[in-house]
C-alpha positions in Angstrom: 0.0 0.0 0.1 1.6 3.7 -0.7 1.1 6.0 1.9 -0.4 10.1 0.9 0.8 12.8 3.1 1.6 16.6 3.3 5.1 17.6 4.4 6.2 21.4 4.0 2.9 22.1 2.0 4.0 19.5 -0.7 1.5 16.3 -1.0 4.0 13.3 -1.2 3.2 9.9 -2.4 5.6 7.2 -0.8 5.8 3.7 -2.4 6.4 1.0 -0.4 9.5 -1.2 -0.6 7.4 -4.5 -1.7 6.2 -2.5 -4.8 7.1 -3.3 -8.0 10.8 -2.3 -9.6 11.1 1.4 -11.0 13.1 0.0 -14.2 12.3 1.3 -17.3 10.2 4.7 -18.7 7.3 2.9 -18.6 7.4 2.2 -14.7 8.0 5.7 -14.7 4.6 7.2 -16.6 3.2 4.6 -14.1 4.3 6.5 -11.2 3.5 9.5 -13.1 -0.3 8.2 -13.5 -0.7 7.4 -9.7 0.8 10.6 -8.6 -1.6 12.5 -10.8 -4.2 10.6 -9.5 -3.4 11.2 -6.1 -2.6 14.7 -6.8 0.9 14.5 -5.6 3.9 16.8 -6.8 6.5 14.0 -5.2 6.8 10.8 -5.7 9.0 8.7 -3.1 10.4 5.4 -4.4 12.6 3.1 -1.7 16.2 3.1 -3.3 15.5 -0.9 -2.9 13.1 -0.6 -5.5 15.3 1.1 -8.2 16.6 -1.8 -10.6 19.8 -2.0 -10.8 20.2 -0.5 -14.8 19.0 2.5 -12.9 22.1 2.8 -11.2 24.7 1.9 -14.2 24.2 5.1 -16.5 25.2 3.5 -19.6 21.9 1.9 -20.0 20.3 5.5 -20.1 17.4 3.9 -17.7 18.0 7.5 -15.1 17.8 9.6 -18.3 14.3 7.9 -19.5 13.4 8.5 -16.0 14.7 11.9 -14.8 13.0 13.0 -18.3 9.7 12.4 -18.2 9.5 13.9 -14.6 11.1 16.8 -15.5 8.2 16.6 -18.5 5.6 16.6 -16.2 7.1 18.6 -13.0 6.8 16.1 -10.2 9.7 15.7 -7.7 11.3 12.2 -8.0 12.7 11.1 -4.7 14.9 7.8 -4.3 15.0 7.2 -0.8 17.7 5.2 0.9 21.5 4.3 0.9 22.6 4.3 -2.7 26.4 4.7 -1.2 27.2 1.3 -2.8 26.2 2.6 -6.4 27.9 5.6 -5.9 31.3 3.7 -4.7 31.7 1.9 -7.8 31.1 4.2 -10.4 32.4 7.7 -10.5 29.8 9.0 -13.1 27.0 7.6 -11.2 28.5 9.7 -7.7 28.7 12.9 -10.4 24.9 12.2 -11.4 23.9 12.3 -8.0 26.1 14.7 -6.8 24.6 17.2 -9.7 21.0 15.9 -9.6 20.8 16.8 -5.9 20.9 20.5 -6.8 18.2 20.6 -9.2 14.6 20.2 -8.3 13.5 17.5 -10.7 15.1 14.2 -8.9 16.7 14.1 -5.2 18.3 10.9 -3.7 18.2 11.0 0.2 19.5 8.8 3.0 16.1 9.1 4.9 13.4 10.5 5.4 14.9 13.3 7.8 16.8 14.8 5.2 13.7 14.6 2.6 12.2 16.9 5.3 15.0 19.1 5.5 15.0 19.5 1.8 11.4 20.0 1.1 11.7 22.3 4.2 14.2 24.8 2.2 
């Protein structure tokens, strides 16, 4: 079951860890459909739910997903520990550092960090 909450004036749709994997552009479209149905401007996906190909930039899955969320102006938050992927790839590390400065997708370690980013 997904949770919907208000956080710092934003409607947030949070997926549970047992939900299907975020692995493709179509999965992003499905998430966006859920977000629109819930009138949410933020979608939170557990890092464990994200497919390994997303973390390998050469597959272009991350780029496809980010473009969809940018197009529909919904914030995608990957919540959890992605340090294994960051340590494994200099390119992914740079991607995370750059993308976290923007407003389209964030990688955050926990709910407290998400709350802090949304409040600023």
